[in-house]
N, C-alpha and C positions, 0 to 999 in steps of 0.2 A: 524274807517273805513280804509280800505286799498284798494290799486288800482294797477292793473296790466294791461298792454296793450300788447296783443299778436301781434307780427310783422306780417304784411301782407305778405302772401306767394304768390308764383306764382300760377297759376290756378292748383289746386290739383285734383287728380283723382276723389275724391268723388263728386265734383261739376259737372264735366263732366258726370260722371255716372248718377247723379241725373237728369240732363237735358235730357240725351239720353235715359233713361229707364223710363221716365214718372213718376218720383217721385213726383207726385203732391199731394199725400196724405202724412200724417205724416208717418215717417219712421217706417217700420215694419220688422226689421231684423229677419233672420231665427235663430232659436234656436234649440238645439238638440232635444228637445221634448216640445211641448206646453202643459202646464198643463191644465187639464179639468176645464171648467168654473164652478164656484160655485155661488149660488144665496142667497142673503140676503133679506128676506121679512120684510118690515118695516111698513106695514099698511099705515096709513095716514101720509103724509109729509106736514106739514104746512109751507107755504112760507112766506117770509117777508111781502108780501102784505096782508096776512091773508087768501088768497086762499089756498085750500087744494088739493093735488094730492092724489087720493085714490089708495089703493092697490099698493103702491110704492115698487118696488123691485130694487136691485142693483146687477149686476153680476160682478164677479172679478176672477182673477187668482192669484195664489201665487207661489213663488219660495222660496226654503229653508225651514227651520223648525223653528217654534215658540218655544222659550225656555220656561221653566217651569213657570217663573214669567212674561212672556209676555213682556219682556223689550228689545227685539232685532228687533222690527218691523220698516220697512221703507215703507212709502206710496209713490207710483210713479204714476203720473197723466199724461194722454195723452192730445194731442191737439185737436183743433176744429174738424178736420176730422179724427181723429185717433180712436183707440179702445183699448181694454184691453191688447193687445199684442204689442202696438206701442212702449213701452219703454223697451222691452225685451233685447235690446243690453246692457242695464245698469246692468242687473241682471245675476249672474252666478258665479261659482268659479273663483276667481281672477279678476273679473270685478269691476266696480265702486262700485256696491253693491254686495259684496262678499257673496254668498249664503251659504258658509261654516260657516259664522258668523251671517248673517242677514236673517230675514224673510221679503220678499218683497211682498207687496200687490199692484196689478195693477187692478183698477176697470174700468168698462165702466161707465163713468161719466153721470150725469143726462142729458137726452136728446141726448145721443150719436147718431150721424148721420150715423148709421150703418144699413145695410140691414139684420143683424142677428135678426130674430124674437124673440130670447130668451134673447137679451141684456137688459140692464137697461131700465126702463120705459122712454118713450119719447112720444111726440105728436102722432106719427104714431103707435107705439106699444100699446099705451093706447086705440086706436080706437077713440079718441076725435078729432084728426086732429087739426084744427085751433081753436077749442074750449078749447084746453088744456090751463091751466093758464100759463101766462108768469112767468119765473123765472129769477133770477140774479145769479151772481157769488157767492154771499154769500149763496144763497140757495143750490148751487152745493156743496159748502164746508160743509154746515150743513148736507147734505145727506151723504157725505163721513164720517163725524164724527159719525153719527148715525150708519152707517155700521160697523165701527171699534169698537165702544163701545158696541153696542147691539148684534151684531152677532159674533164678534171675541173676545169680552171681553178685548180689548186693551185700556188701560187708558193713555198710554204715548208712543210716537214714538221717535225713534232715529232721524229720519229726514223725511221731506216731500220734494219731488222733482217733477218737471214737466217742460214740454217744451211748448212754445207758449201759447195756452189757459190754458194748464196745469201749465205753469209758472205764469200766472195771478192768477190762483187758489192758487198756492203755496204761493204767497205773501199775499193773503187774509187769508190763513190758519194762517200765522204768526201774523196777526192782530186779527182775530176772536178768535183764541185759543192760546194765546201767551205762555202759560205754557205747552202745549200739546206735544211739540217736542223740541229736543235739537238744531236742525239745519234745515235750509231750503235752497234749491238749485234751484232757478228759472232759466230756460234757455229761452232766447229771450222773456222776459215777458213784461208786462206793469203794472204800479201801478194805472193807470187810463186811461180811453179812451181819444183819441185825435180827433180833428176835421177832419183831413184827414181820419182817420180810419172810422169815422161816414160816410163820403162820400163814401168810398170804400164799406162798408157793404150795404149801401142803393143802390148803383149801382148794386151790385150782386143780391140783393133781387128783384130789378126792372127787371133785365134780366130774372130771374126765373119766375116772375109773368106775364111777357109779353108772355111767352110760352102758346099757346092756351090750352095745356094740364094741365096747372096749376089749372084751374077750381076753383078758390078761395080757393085753398088748399085742396079741397075735391076730389082730383083725386083718382082713384082706384090704389091700390098698384102695380098691374101688368101693369099699364100704366101711369107711372110718367112723369113729364116734364123733360125728359132726356136732351133735347137740351138746355133748359133754365139753368139748374144747371150746365151742362157741359161748355157752353160758359160763363156763368156768373162767374164761379170760375176762369176763365182765367184772369179776372181782378185782383183777389187776387194773382194769380201767378206772373203776370208781376210786381206788386208792391213788392211782397215778395222777388224776386230775384233782385239783383242790375243790373244796366245797363251794368256794366263791366262783370258780369256773363254771360249775353246774348252774348256780343261781343266775349268772349272767348269760349263760349259753342257751337256756331253755326258759320259755315263758310259762309253761304248764307241765303238770305231771304226765299228761297225755303225750307231749313231745318227748319227755324222758323215756317213757315206756316204748314209744315208737323207735327211738334211737337204740334202746337196749335190744329190741327184737331184730332190727336191721343189722346192727353191728355184730350180734351173735351169729347171724346167718353168714355175714361176710367172713368172720374169723373161722367159722366152722368149715367153710369151703376153701380156705386158703392156708391154714396153719396145720402142719403135720404133727399130730398129738404126741406120738412116741418121741420125736426129736425134740419137741418143746419140753417134755418132761425131763429128758436127759440134760438139757441145757439149764433148766431150773435147778436141778441137783447141783450143777456146777456153781451156780450163783450162790445157793444157800450154804455152801461149804467154804466159801472164799474168805481168805484173810491173808494180806500181804506178809504178815508176821510169820505165817507158816511156810514161807519160801525156804527151801533147804539152805541151811547155814545160819538161820536166824533163831531157830528154836522157839518160835512163838513170840519173839520180841518185836512187837509192832513198831515201836519207836525206832529201834535200830534199823528195821527194814526201810522206814521212811527216810531216815538219815542217810541211807546208802544211795539214795537217788542222786545221780550226777547231772541228769538232764535238767534244763530249765522247764518249769512247770507252769502252764496256764490252766487254772482250775475253774471250771464253769458249772457250779452247782446251782440249785434253786431252793431257796429257803422254804418255799411253799410246795416242794416236792415231797409227797408222803410215801412214795414208793421207794425212793432212794434218799432218805432224809440225810442232809449233810452232817448233822450232829451224830445221829445214831449209826450212820454208815461209815464212821471213821474218817470222813473227809476233813473235818475241822481239826481232829487230833493229828492227822498226818501233816496238815499244813503247819503245825507248830514245829515240825522236825525237818521237813524238806528244805534243803539248803537254799535253793534259789526258786522262789515260787511267787505267784500272784493269784489272788482269788477274785473272781468276778461273779457276783451273785446276780442271777437273772431276776430274782424276787418277783415272780410272775404267777398270777392266778392259774395259769395253764398247768401248773404242777410239773409232773415228770415230762409231759408232752410239750412244755413251753419251748424246749430246745429246737423244735421243728418250726417255730413261728418266725415271722419276718423280723421282729425286733431282736430276737435272739440271734438270728443269722447275721444281722447287721453288726451286732456287738461282737460276735465271734469273728467275723471277717476283719473288723477293725483291729482287734487285739492280735489276731494271728498274723496279719500282714505286718504289723509293727514288729513283732518278735522275729518273724522270718527275715525282715530287712536288717535287724540288728545282727542276726546270725550271719547273714550274707556279707555284711560290712565288717565283721570281726569285732563288733562292740559287745562288751560283757553285759550280764544282768538282764533285767526286764524293765521296760519303761513304766512308770506309774508311781503314785504316792506310796510311801512306806506306811506300815502299820504303826499306830501310836504305841508308845512304850507301855502304856497301861492296858493294852489289848488283852482280853481274856476270852475264852470260849463262851462265857456267859453273856458277853456283849453281842453275840451273833446267833441268829437262828433261835430265838427264845422258844421254849416249849409252849 
């Protein structure tokens, strides 16, 4: 395992921009041309509980060209409120995932809280609403694995990467399918749910359900609980950004209140409440140690990872705190890993900023080159022998 700590910068333009332009959703950077969505029909999807999602489909977009032996593919996974285009800043000629070399697949993950009626199957798009079976992170990973193998014929990936909920899935990929990829790159992830997170998700759900338009989740699609989801997700926002980010981002409380009102309206009009709730249930129940075969042994699950791991947490992330979210503990057991701390006042949202993107790109390019050239390990300084968890991310 290796360790790097990025120096804390002054407030950078990306954070101010994110705060002032209502970047409450997962980053969706503009690209020259968004590829058309493709659909993978998978029939029945059997969940870990034994329940079945009927007529399951997964939508996705791709960048680059799949080579003849299908050995140049990278899976890139979006966060809780994102969609298939949310990771597009990573893909393109000369970017972290250079599409002159790699074929990048970006799916709408199971239950994506999108208003797109043609996106991947969800409680809303299935028509089942709150009768839809509950799923977990491992079910989401299983669905992606089936999409890759059954619709694209891909048997091995160069890498899996993801941010936020996508970062959680990325870590689960490394445990569920340890030989399926050469590397994983989770950004602002968790290896298991933490109690503060459980409190946050329940608070947001209660705010949604107190909206009279919630109607036990059976609201008509054209009259959703916009106020509930809009205000509720401000709880996630205030925890996701650090206190310092708010101090630097706003000059007055009037600006804060104006941002709160505007972002609540934006979220209320763009996030599908039922689907968000189901995905929050998946996050709050997650633990890589609960993967079948490990019987709750978190350390054993982390030791089972065979992929090279580039871990990108943020010590100032209060939504997915590296210590309480199991990331630091997992890093003690993952055989080949390197940790790069963003250490940024942007908190959970720092991963969408320019500095984080530059860091991510540099580290990913280096590791992908090592893999392509057949060189082992990960480049970077080793952790000092006296390293302990107490040295990092102090409470």
